[in-house]
VMD Tcl script that draws the C-alpha trace (Angstrom):
set ca {
  {0.01 -0.03 0.01}
  {1.08 3.62 -0.61}
  {2.51 5.59 2.17}
  {-0.43 7.74 3.47}
  {1.97 10.55 4.25}
  {2.93 10.65 0.56}
  {-0.76 10.61 -0.47}
  {-1.27 13.74 1.69}
  {1.99 15.20 0.41}
  {0.99 15.10 -3.30}
  {-2.38 16.59 -2.57}
  {-0.81 19.42 -0.56}
  {1.68 20.10 -3.36}
  {-1.24 21.15 -5.60}
  {-2.56 23.51 -2.92}
  {0.65 25.66 -2.71}
  {0.68 26.59 -6.41}
  {1.25 30.33 -6.85}
  {-2.04 30.85 -8.68}
  {-4.19 29.61 -5.77}
  {-5.72 31.77 -3.16}
  {-3.82 32.65 -0.02}
  {-6.03 30.59 2.21}
  {-5.58 27.47 -0.02}
  {-1.81 28.01 -0.20}
  {-1.65 28.37 3.57}
  {-3.56 25.20 4.16}
  {-1.17 23.45 1.69}
  {1.95 24.66 3.46}
  {0.59 23.59 6.91}
  {-0.12 20.15 5.53}
  {3.35 19.90 4.00}
  {4.94 21.00 7.29}
  {3.07 18.22 9.17}
  {4.16 15.68 6.59}
  {7.83 16.48 6.90}
  {7.65 15.77 10.61}
  {7.00 12.08 9.82}
  {9.99 10.17 11.24}
  {9.83 7.10 9.05}
  {10.63 8.92 5.73}
  {13.60 7.49 3.91}
  {16.30 9.55 2.18}
  {14.55 9.34 -1.24}
  {11.32 10.69 0.22}
  {13.23 13.39 2.09}
  {14.83 14.39 -1.19}
  {11.40 14.68 -2.67}
  {10.23 16.84 0.30}
  {13.26 19.07 -0.08}
  {12.70 19.62 -3.76}
  {9.06 20.50 -3.24}
  {9.81 22.94 -0.42}
  {12.53 24.68 -2.36}
  {10.55 25.16 -5.58}
  {9.63 28.74 -6.41}
  {6.76 29.80 -4.23}
  {4.50 32.83 -3.76}
  {6.64 35.55 -2.09}
  {3.91 36.04 0.51}
  {4.41 32.35 1.56}
  {8.11 32.62 2.53}
  {7.55 32.43 6.22}
  {5.53 29.23 5.75}
  {8.13 27.82 3.32}
  {10.93 28.50 5.78}
  {9.04 26.93 8.69}
  {8.50 23.82 6.65}
  {12.23 23.63 5.82}
  {13.10 24.10 9.50}
  {10.81 21.29 10.47}
  {12.20 19.00 7.62}
  {15.76 19.56 8.92}
  {14.94 19.68 12.63}
  {16.42 23.20 12.68}
  {19.52 22.20 10.74}
  {20.21 19.04 12.60}
  {18.95 16.49 10.06}
  {20.01 16.97 6.40}
  {20.05 13.33 5.12}
  {18.73 13.05 1.62}
  {19.97 16.55 0.57}
  {23.21 16.92 2.54}
  {25.09 19.19 0.15}
  {22.11 21.07 -1.20}
  {20.95 22.89 1.99}
  {23.74 25.48 2.33}
  {23.44 26.75 -1.28}
  {19.70 27.03 -0.68}
  {20.20 29.03 2.47}
  {22.68 31.32 0.80}
  {20.31 31.96 -2.09}
  {17.45 32.65 0.39}
  {19.58 34.99 2.48}
  {20.41 37.19 -0.43}
  {16.84 37.35 -1.80}
  {15.34 37.63 1.66}
  {17.70 40.50 2.57}
  {16.90 42.35 -0.62}
  {13.11 41.85 -0.08}
  {13.52 43.25 3.50}
  {15.53 46.24 2.25}
  {12.90 47.10 -0.38}
  {10.09 46.70 2.08}
  {11.77 48.87 4.74}
  {12.30 51.53 2.15}
  {8.62 51.47 1.13}
  {7.58 51.59 4.86}
  {9.97 54.50 5.52}
  {8.51 56.53 2.68}
  {4.94 55.83 3.97}
  {5.78 56.91 7.54}
  {7.84 60.03 6.79}
  {4.83 62.28 7.21}
  {3.81 60.58 10.50}
  {4.95 62.13 13.79}
  {7.82 60.24 15.56}
  {7.17 58.28 18.74}
  {7.56 60.26 21.94}
  {10.53 58.15 23.11}
  {12.12 58.61 19.75}
  {12.24 54.80 19.07}
  {11.50 53.14 15.83}
  {10.42 49.46 15.62}
  {11.12 47.50 12.45}
  {7.70 45.80 11.94}
  {8.22 44.89 8.28}
  {7.19 41.21 7.73}
  {10.20 40.68 5.45}
  {12.53 41.79 8.21}
  {11.00 39.14 10.54}
  {11.53 36.53 7.85}
  {15.17 37.58 7.48}
  {15.76 37.40 11.25}
  {14.19 33.83 11.35}
  {16.33 32.77 8.38}
  {19.42 33.98 10.12}
  {18.61 31.85 13.16}
  {18.09 28.83 10.88}
  {21.44 29.58 9.24}
  {23.27 29.68 12.55}
  {21.69 26.36 13.68}
  {22.63 24.76 10.31}
  {26.21 25.85 10.74}
  {26.22 24.54 14.42}
  {24.79 21.16 13.63}
  {25.72 20.39 10.00}
  {29.03 22.25 9.24}
  {30.58 18.94 8.22}
  {28.29 18.78 5.16}
  {29.51 22.10 3.82}
  {31.93 22.11 0.83}
  {34.37 25.00 0.20}
  {32.51 26.52 -2.62}
  {29.14 26.77 -0.78}
  {30.89 28.13 2.32}
  {32.68 30.76 0.24}
  {29.34 31.80 -1.30}
  {27.67 32.12 2.15}
  {30.42 34.27 3.47}
  {30.24 36.47 0.35}
  {26.52 37.07 1.02}
  {27.24 37.86 4.73}
  {29.84 40.40 3.82}
  {27.57 41.88 1.11}
  {24.84 42.40 3.71}
  {27.27 43.89 6.19}
  {28.56 46.49 3.69}
  {25.09 47.27 2.28}
  {22.69 47.40 5.19}
  {21.88 50.37 7.43}
  {20.03 48.18 9.97}
  {21.89 47.22 13.16}
  {19.79 44.08 13.44}
  {21.24 42.84 10.15}
  {24.79 43.56 11.17}
  {24.31 41.78 14.54}
  {22.93 38.72 12.79}
  {25.80 38.67 10.27}
  {28.36 38.96 13.11}
  {26.69 36.04 14.95}
  {26.62 33.92 11.77}
  {30.38 34.61 11.17}
  {31.03 33.77 14.85}
  {29.21 30.53 14.27}
  {31.53 29.67 11.34}
  {34.56 30.45 13.49}
  {33.19 28.39 16.39}
  {31.93 25.31 14.70}
  {34.19 25.25 11.64}
  {36.67 27.66 10.02}
  {36.74 30.65 7.77}
  {38.50 29.69 4.52}
  {41.96 31.41 4.18}
  {41.00 33.39 1.10}
  {37.87 34.86 2.79}
  {39.66 35.70 6.09}
  {41.04 39.18 5.07}
  {37.56 40.45 4.05}
  {35.98 39.06 7.21}
  {38.66 40.68 9.45}
  {38.31 44.08 7.67}
  {34.56 44.13 7.78}
  {34.41 43.09 11.48}
  {37.03 45.73 12.31}
  {35.05 48.40 10.47}
  {31.89 47.55 12.30}
  {33.68 47.52 15.65}
  {35.16 50.90 14.92}
  {32.05 52.66 13.40}
  {29.02 51.05 15.12}
  {29.47 51.68 18.86}
  {26.52 49.46 19.94}
  {28.16 46.45 18.21}
  {31.68 46.82 19.54}
  {31.20 44.01 22.04}
  {29.84 41.53 19.46}
  {32.49 42.45 16.83}
  {35.37 42.11 19.23}
  {34.04 38.87 20.51}
  {34.21 37.28 17.08}
  {37.59 38.90 16.32}
  {38.89 37.67 19.67}
  {37.82 34.14 18.84}
  {39.71 34.50 15.60}
  {42.85 35.79 17.27}
  {42.83 32.84 19.72}
  {42.21 30.26 17.00}
  {44.71 28.59 14.59}
  {44.11 31.72 12.44}
  {45.54 34.12 15.09}
  {48.82 34.94 13.45}
  {47.08 35.25 10.06}
  {44.62 37.72 11.63}
  {47.45 39.91 12.97}
  {49.08 39.82 9.55}
  {45.85 40.96 7.89}
  {45.54 43.83 10.41}
  {49.11 44.94 9.74}
  {48.66 44.58 5.94}
  {45.66 46.88 6.15}
  {48.07 49.51 7.47}
  {51.16 48.67 5.44}
  {50.09 47.16 2.03}
  {48.58 49.81 -0.27}
  {47.52 47.06 -2.71}
  {44.87 46.06 -0.09}
  {43.27 49.46 -0.03}
  {39.89 50.30 -1.35}
  {39.84 52.95 -4.12}
  {37.07 54.74 -2.15}
  {38.46 57.05 0.48}
  {35.62 56.43 2.94}
  {36.00 52.68 2.77}
  {39.80 52.82 2.94}
  {39.72 55.10 6.00}
  {37.07 53.05 7.73}
  {39.08 49.84 7.25}
  {42.28 51.59 8.52}
  {40.55 52.84 11.64}
  {39.07 49.40 12.19}
  {42.42 47.79 11.99}
  {43.79 50.35 14.47}
  {40.95 49.76 16.84}
  {41.36 46.03 16.67}
  {45.14 46.22 17.26}
  {44.64 48.54 20.16}
  {42.18 46.09 21.71}
  {44.60 43.27 21.00}
  {47.46 45.03 22.78}
  {45.42 45.18 25.92}
  {45.37 41.40 25.93}
  {48.16 38.97 26.89}
  {50.00 36.15 25.14}
  {49.29 34.11 28.23}
  {45.57 34.27 27.45}
  {46.21 32.84 24.00}
  {46.37 36.13 22.04}
  {49.13 36.44 19.31}
  {51.84 39.06 19.66}
  {51.86 42.22 17.47}
  {55.42 42.98 16.07}
  {56.38 46.58 17.09}
  {58.48 47.32 13.99}
  {55.77 46.26 11.56}
  {53.15 48.18 13.46}
  {55.12 51.46 13.51}
  {55.96 50.96 9.83}
  {52.22 50.69 9.19}
  {51.42 53.85 11.17}
  {54.02 55.76 9.13}
  {52.58 54.39 5.91}
  {49.01 55.37 6.52}
  {49.98 58.99 7.16}
  {51.39 58.99 3.56}
  {48.15 57.77 2.00}
  {45.47 59.53 3.96}
  {44.72 63.03 5.26}
  {41.80 61.86 7.42}
  {41.64 63.57 10.82}
  {39.68 60.55 12.13}
  {42.59 58.23 11.17}
  {45.06 60.59 12.85}
  {43.02 60.52 15.96}
  {42.90 56.77 15.94}
  {46.69 56.58 15.44}
  {47.24 58.87 18.47}
  {44.88 56.82 20.62}
  {46.81 53.58 19.73}
  {50.21 55.23 20.46}
  {48.93 56.81 23.72}
  {47.73 53.36 24.89}
  {51.16 51.99 24.24}
  {52.87 54.67 26.28}
  {50.25 54.41 29.05}
  {48.78 50.91 29.54}
  {46.02 52.30 31.82}
  {48.11 51.96 34.89}
  {50.60 54.68 33.99}
  {53.16 52.14 32.75}
  {54.66 51.45 29.31}
  {53.30 48.63 27.34}
  {55.64 45.66 27.05}
  {55.71 46.12 23.23}
  {57.93 49.20 23.73}
  {60.61 47.52 25.83}
  {64.00 47.47 24.14}
  {62.57 49.10 21.02}
  {63.55 52.34 19.16}
  {60.83 54.81 19.77}
  {61.96 57.47 17.37}
  {59.66 56.52 14.43}
  {56.65 56.19 16.73}
  {57.26 59.65 18.14}
  {57.66 61.10 14.73}
  {54.28 59.59 13.76}
  {52.80 61.06 16.98}
  {54.21 64.45 16.17}
  {52.90 64.45 12.60}
  {49.39 63.44 13.73}
  {49.36 66.11 16.41}
  {50.44 68.77 13.90}
  {47.74 67.72 11.50}
  {45.07 67.96 14.11}
}
mol new
graphics top color blue
foreach p $ca { graphics top sphere $p radius 0.5 }
foreach p [lrange $ca 0 end-1] q [lrange $ca 1 end] { graphics top cylinder $p $q radius 0.2 }
display resetview
């Protein structure tokens, strides 16, 4: 006899067709969601479920579609039947879901411009597409946590590219926080590919420097990187951001933001100790980088960041010199300090 779950499944498939009414589609999605909870389904049936749930659906149904996928995978824990297909799907959904949220927020913003602001000055993001995006980020994190071993290098690269794209495009703090958490998940449960590490470090440093409310989250992920097997590589990327002009963006604003981010991360790193697992920062390379950035930028914000870093080295908070200065030649550091002071 036929599997009764499959009988219901094929009937429900017809209900979710885009041309049907919303009520009919909703009923179909709810039926499909119940079907995927069935524990006895074999891998072939699960593949069929996955293909149905990932087919193009009505845009209004995405929350139902996502919920069904979360149930099928037990929130990223169970991917048998479609092991290598889930991450590419999530990556595709993240991009399209973010762009849908961005467009919907813009529309809402234009509608509410004429309305008086709330008395407490707060604004709540009530856009449905934003809620979908937040839910998708949670699903992404869970999938990374429980199924990272099914990711291949290409699909992981693509996911990181989308995360970095969202970080550099969004104006929403919630999106940035979700991206940071997702990158932190990759660092915790897997590893960032070497070729993607520089961009991740620079973006996280920029967020840490520019978005005050996300300093803690950004540093937590960078700290995790610094104490991982990628610690020395992370320091090298930070120093290259100061020393290597080939890494600079052609846009002044982006270049200055990345430089300030690197300076902020290095300053934080110098406040930590090798005994706690943090990598050392070579004094000579650091000072060489400080001299170099004064040749390539006239930004007063960068000058301030350089002075803050130098001051922290000459006063560790307890009125003492930082260990990095011991037995080193300070002349170049003092020249940099003088130049910054004169510019300001």
